[in-house]
C-alpha positions, 0 to 999 in steps of 0.5 A: 541566458543561464536563467533561461536555460535553467528554466527550460531544464526545469520545465523539461524535467517537470514535462517528462515527470508528467508524461511518466506519471500519465503513462501508468495504468492501474489494475484492470485485470482482477477486481476480487480482493479475495482472489488478490490475497490468494495470489499473494499466498500461492504465486507470489510469496512462495519462496522461504527467502521472501516469505517475510512481512513488509514492516517487521520482517516476520517469517511466515510459512505456506499457510500464512503462519507468522514466527514473530521476530525476536523482541516483538511486543504485541499488546493488542489484537493478540490473535491477529499477530498469529497469521499475516494479513494483506495490508493496503499500503494505501488504506482503502478508506483514504480512496474509498471516501471519493466513491459515493457508495462508500460515503452515502450508500446505494440502493443496492446496499440493503441487507437481508433484514432490510437495512441499508449500509455504506462504506467499504462493503457497499462500495465493494458490492456496487462499484467495479472500479473500487474493486479493481483498486482494492485488489491492486497487488501493487498496493498489497503486502503481507503484514503481521495482523496486529500491525495491519490493525494498528495502521488502520486508515491512518495516513503515513507521517514522520513521528520522531517523538513517538515510540513503538509499541511493538518492541523490536518492530519500529512501527509507530501510530498515534490514534488521535492524530491518525498518523503512522510511520513505518519502520526505515526498512520499509519506507521505500516500498511504502513510498513507491506504492504510494506514488504508484497509487496516485499515478494510477487512480486520479481519485487519490492525491498526496498533499505536497508535504506527503509527496516530498516525504515519499520522494525522500523515502524512495531515495533513502531506501532503494529498490531491493532485488526482491522488489524487482522480482515482485513487481515482475511477478505482479506484471505477469499476473495483473498485466501492469508494473509499478514503474517507480520500481521497475526503473530501478530494476535491471 
């Protein structure tokens, strides 16, 4: 009898989670990545207390100029460390490869010299759905440009034996394994953005191992008041919220 009740409870929880995920909708408002970056700069990150980058907590001003934190080391992409960039928490290539235009190109993707192209530029030109995903504000955060470059299109993972090359900013990455690990104080935001993207866009899927990691990061690094404010701002602009954030907000 107890086993039957436990089974019913587990099934009910799974059904509730499935229903919760199925109710999530992605961005259908803005299909311009350039516009999304301007919205970030002029409508979301506008108060000095919240004008800080995601991974390294670096202060920046209204012109996107960064004050690097004490102890930050930058050996590569030095010019890109001077300003923040719009970082896709879930790299767009991880989603873009599901689009034929990204993989194979399109008859519409021909440059002025008559040369065919594919990848991000072709997907952006041809697919409105791709452009919506690329401009989804719930997946965008300010990052030091060099850290954004280091993240590249690498999937998130735990790297306990690796060391950060950015000094006081504990962002780790491995070019051979093509993986990256964010600092502890940003893992919750990474997790909630990742779970939102999977629930919003059926072409993106986390592995079972990644799901467990994201669920752990979500619990270990709870939602902050600024994350709730940011989520509400995005909902007012984009028309949808990230329920993995809003369920924790009053």
